[in-house]
C-alpha positions in Angstrom: -0.4 -81.8 16.5 -2.7 -78.8 17.5 -0.7 -76.4 19.4 1.8 -76.6 17.0 -0.7 -75.0 14.6 -0.6 -72.6 16.5 1.9 -71.8 17.4 2.7 -71.0 13.0 -0.1 -69.5 13.3 0.8 -67.4 16.6 4.5 -67.1 14.2 2.6 -65.9 11.1 0.0 -63.4 12.4 3.6 -61.5 13.4 4.5 -61.2 10.0 1.3 -59.6 9.3 1.4 -57.1 12.0 4.3 -56.2 11.1 3.7 -55.7 7.2 0.3 -53.7 8.5 2.3 -51.6 10.4 4.2 -50.9 8.3 1.8 -50.0 6.1 -0.2 -47.8 7.6 3.2 -46.1 8.7 4.1 -45.3 5.0 0.2 -44.1 4.8 0.7 -41.5 7.4 4.3 -40.0 6.8 2.6 -40.1 2.8 -0.7 -38.1 4.5 2.2 -36.0 6.6 4.3 -35.6 3.0 0.7 -34.0 1.0 -0.1 -31.8 4.3 3.3 -30.4 4.1 3.1 -30.3 0.4 -0.2 -28.0 0.1 0.8 -25.9 3.7 4.3 -24.5 1.3 2.2 -24.2 -1.5 0.0 -22.1 0.1 2.3 -19.6 2.0 4.1 -19.3 -1.4 1.0 -18.3 -3.2 0.1 -16.3 0.1 3.9 -14.9 0.0 2.9 -13.9 -4.0 0.2 -12.3 -4.0 1.5 -10.2 -1.6 4.4 -9.5 -3.0 2.4 -8.5 -6.1 -0.1 -6.3 -4.1 3.2 -4.3 -3.0 4.8 -4.6 -6.8 1.7 -2.6 -7.8 1.5 0.0 -5.0 4.9 0.8 -5.5 4.7 1.3 -9.6 1.7 2.8 -9.2 3.1 5.4 -6.5 6.0 5.9 -9.4 3.8 6.6 -11.7 2.2 10.0 -9.7 3.4 13.1 -10.5 1.8 16.6 -9.9 2.5 19.9 -11.4 2.3 22.8 -9.2 0.9 25.7 -11.5 0.2 28.7 -9.3 0.3 28.9 -6.2 -1.4 32.5 -4.9 -1.3 33.9 -1.3 -4.0 36.6 -0.3 -3.2 37.9 3.6 -6.1 35.0 4.4 -5.4 31.8 2.3 -3.0 30.0 0.2 -4.6 28.7 -3.4 -2.3 26.2 -4.7 -3.2 25.4 -8.7 -2.1 21.4 -8.9 -2.2 18.8 -12.1 -2.1 16.0 -12.4 0.6 15.6 -14.9 1.3 11.5 -13.8 0.2 8.6 -16.2 -1.9 7.1 -13.2 -5.5 8.3 -12.0 -6.8 8.7 -8.9 -4.3 11.5 -7.2 -5.5 12.4 -4.2 -3.7 14.8 -1.2 -3.9 13.1 1.8 -1.6 15.5 3.5 -0.1 19.0 3.0 2.8 21.4 4.8 3.6 24.8 4.8 7.2 25.5 5.8 10.3 28.5 6.0 11.8 27.8 3.2 15.3 28.8 4.9 15.1 26.7 7.8 12.9 24.3 7.6 10.4 25.1 10.1 6.8 23.3 9.8 4.0 26.8 9.8 1.0 24.7 9.3 -0.1 20.8 8.8 -3.9 20.4 6.5 -5.3 17.0 6.3 -7.2 16.1 3.4 -7.8 19.9 2.6 -11.2 19.9 -0.3 -10.2 19.3 -4.1 -11.9 22.5 -6.4 -12.0 22.8 -10.4 -10.4 26.0 -10.6 -13.9 27.7 -10.9 -14.8 26.8 -7.8 -17.1 23.7 -7.6 -15.7 21.5 -5.8 -14.6 17.6 -7.4 -17.2 14.8 -6.6 -14.7 12.4 -6.2 -12.0 14.2 -4.3 -9.1 13.3 -7.0 -7.4 13.9 -9.9 -7.4 12.0 -12.9 -4.4 12.0 -15.7 -4.2 15.4 -16.7 -7.6 16.4 -14.6 -6.7 20.1 -13.4 -7.4 21.5 -9.3 -6.6 23.4 -6.8 -7.4 23.8 -2.8 -7.2 26.7 0.2 -5.9 26.2 2.6 -6.6 28.6 5.0 -6.4 30.3 7.8 -3.5 31.0 7.4 -0.8 34.2 8.5 2.4 34.3 6.6 5.0 37.2 6.6 5.1 38.9 3.0 8.4 38.7 1.1 9.9 35.2 2.5 10.4 31.9 1.5 7.8 29.5 1.9 7.6 25.9 0.8 3.6 23.4 0.4 5.0 19.9 0.6 1.8 17.7 -1.0 2.1 14.1 0.3 -0.6 11.5 -1.8 -2.8 9.1 -0.5 0.0 6.6 -2.0 2.8 8.0 0.2 4.3 10.4 -2.5 5.8 13.6 -2.2 5.7 17.1 -3.6 7.0 20.1 -3.3 7.0 24.3 -4.6 9.0 26.8 -2.9 7.3 29.9 -3.1 6.9 33.5 -2.3 4.7 35.4 -0.4 
């Protein structure tokens, strides 16, 4: 009889081991499912954050407006007077290009010119806030008289503003 009981117990253990293996497998699947869920949630929130930052940058770029008030050339220096007439602060001047207006030939490039107030004092934060006026001087510059030139200003956010003048 002991042999029969031993076989019966051995047979019962097979059923128990099948149940245990199914529980372990189900636990592993549930664990992997949660890992995938958390990963997908992290990726979607990171994507939303990147999208939001990109949209805010594009909106800020669209809010930038620079008006050229006056451009003055005195045979060595070109002074450009600007007004921030947009609805956003902190408009910086990143790059300035001088072109021949007729054929588009590049004359000279200036990087990060110093913004000044109209009285000549430098603007401390080097940006134009809403309604603020400023100017910058480009020198040395040798331009022909009586010729159409264009000045193109690229802001820190990438907006482009252009003005044509005659020397």
